[in-house]
C-alpha positions in Angstrom: 22.0 -15.2 12.5 24.6 -17.7 11.4 26.9 -17.2 8.4 25.1 -20.0 6.6 21.7 -18.3 7.2 23.1 -15.0 6.1 24.5 -16.6 2.9 21.2 -18.3 2.1 19.3 -15.0 2.5 21.7 -13.1 0.2 21.3 -15.8 -2.5 17.6 -15.4 -2.9 15.7 -16.4 -6.1 15.8 -12.9 -7.4 19.6 -13.1 -7.6 19.7 -16.3 -9.6 18.9 -14.6 -12.9 20.5 -11.6 -14.6 18.7 -8.3 -14.4 18.3 -6.0 -17.4 19.6 -2.6 -16.7 16.2 -0.9 -16.6 14.8 -3.5 -14.3 17.2 -2.9 -11.4 14.8 -0.8 -9.3 12.1 -3.5 -9.5 14.6 -6.3 -8.8 16.0 -4.4 -5.8 12.5 -3.8 -4.4 11.6 -7.5 -5.0 14.7 -8.6 -3.1 14.0 -6.2 -0.2 10.4 -7.5 0.1 11.6 -11.1 -0.1 14.2 -10.6 2.6 11.7 -8.7 4.8 9.2 -11.6 4.4 11.9 -14.1 5.4 13.5 -12.3 8.3 11.0 -9.9 10.0 8.3 -10.8 12.5 4.8 -9.8 11.3 4.6 -6.6 13.4 8.0 -5.4 12.1 6.8 -6.1 8.5 3.7 -4.0 9.0 5.6 -1.1 10.6 8.3 -1.1 7.9 6.0 -1.1 5.0 3.4 1.3 6.4 6.3 3.6 7.3 7.5 3.6 3.7 4.1 5.0 2.6 5.3 8.4 3.5 7.6 8.5 0.4 4.7 7.8 -2.0 2.3 10.1 -0.1 4.8 13.0 -0.5 5.7 12.3 -4.1 2.0 12.1 -5.0 1.5 15.5 -3.2 -1.5 13.9 -1.3 -1.3 16.4 1.5 -2.2 19.2 -1.0 -4.8 17.0 -2.7 -6.5 16.1 0.7 -6.3 19.6 2.2 -9.4 21.1 0.4 -11.4 18.2 1.8 -10.3 18.5 5.4 -13.3 18.1 7.7 -15.6 17.1 4.8 -15.4 13.3 4.4 -18.6 13.1 2.3 -17.2 15.5 -0.3 -13.9 13.6 -0.3 -15.6 10.3 -0.8 -17.6 11.8 -3.7 -14.3 13.1 -5.2 -12.8 9.5 -5.0 -15.9 8.1 -6.7 -16.0 10.8 -9.4 -12.3 11.6 -10.1 -10.7 8.3 -9.3 -13.6 6.0 -10.2 -13.4 4.3 -6.8 -16.5 2.3 -5.6 -17.2 3.6 -2.1 -19.6 2.4 0.6 -19.7 4.2 4.0 -21.4 3.2 7.2 -21.3 6.4 9.2 -22.7 4.8 12.4 -19.9 2.2 12.4 -17.2 4.6 11.1 -16.3 2.2 8.3 -15.5 2.9 4.7 -15.1 0.2 2.1 -13.2 1.6 -0.8 -12.6 -0.4 -4.0 -10.0 1.2 -6.4 -12.0 -0.3 -9.3 -9.0 -0.9 -11.4 -7.8 -4.1 -13.1 -4.1 -3.5 -12.5 -2.1 -2.5 -9.4 -1.8 1.3 -9.2 1.3 1.3 -7.1 4.1 3.0 -8.9 6.5 0.3 -7.7 4.4 -2.4 -9.4 4.1 -0.6 -12.8 5.4 -2.3 -15.8 4.1 -5.7 -14.7 6.6 -6.2 -11.8 5.6 -9.3 -9.8 6.0 -8.0 -6.3 5.2 -9.6 -2.9 1.8 -8.9 -1.5 3.7 -7.5 1.5 3.9 -4.3 -0.6 0.1 -3.9 0.1 1.0 -2.9 3.7 2.5 0.3 2.2 -0.9 1.0 0.6 -2.5 0.6 4.0 -0.2 3.3 5.3 -1.0 5.6 2.4 -4.7 5.2 2.9 -4.3 5.9 6.7 -2.5 9.1 5.9 -5.0 10.2 3.3 -8.1 9.5 5.3 -6.5 10.8 8.5 -5.7 14.1 6.8 -9.3 14.5 5.6 -11.0 13.4 8.9 -8.4 14.7 11.4 -8.8 11.4 13.3 -6.6 8.3 13.7 -7.5 5.8 10.9 -6.8 2.1 10.5 -6.7 0.8 6.9 -6.7 -2.8 5.9 -6.3 -4.1 2.4 -9.1 -6.6 2.0 -8.5 -7.4 -1.7 -5.3 -7.0 -3.8 -4.2 -7.5 -7.3 -0.9 -8.6 -5.9 -2.8 -11.3 -4.0 -4.6 -12.5 -7.1 -7.8 -10.5 -6.7 -9.5 -8.6 -9.5 -9.0 -5.2 -7.9 -7.6 -3.6 -4.7 -10.0 -2.7 -1.9 -9.6 -1.3 1.6 -11.5 -1.3 4.8 -11.0 2.1 6.4 -11.9 2.3 10.1 -12.3 5.9 11.4 -11.2 6.8 14.9 -8.9 3.7 15.2 -5.2 3.8 15.0 
């Protein structure tokens, strides 16, 4: 990368306005996502953000939450519907779950407070869902965000493919 390209990247739009003290974490994350969008190839973006899901998964203590449901996907899906108010449809023959968070705001702790973050952040949510459903099923899982509030949709929804990874 040339010095000019490096200079252009470090002078992104998020640096052109002053940041209130309490907004620093959101501004830092916004800058990181913007830089990742500009500089990384698509595969690296996915790997980076899905890898970051581990921090949220650990802080939410999801391993402990998922453990009682290990091996009982039906009971876990019922838990998501009852306790989290998710809308769930499950095609057992295809091994595909469609899970709608059924919320009108982004539940990601990084987007709280109305932060306008890149939809690239949704790749982290895919990684979180893969870990969560993988822990319950004991199988590799592939999650894809099919709707996202950060993308302008009314709620966030995932396609979970069991036995894929």
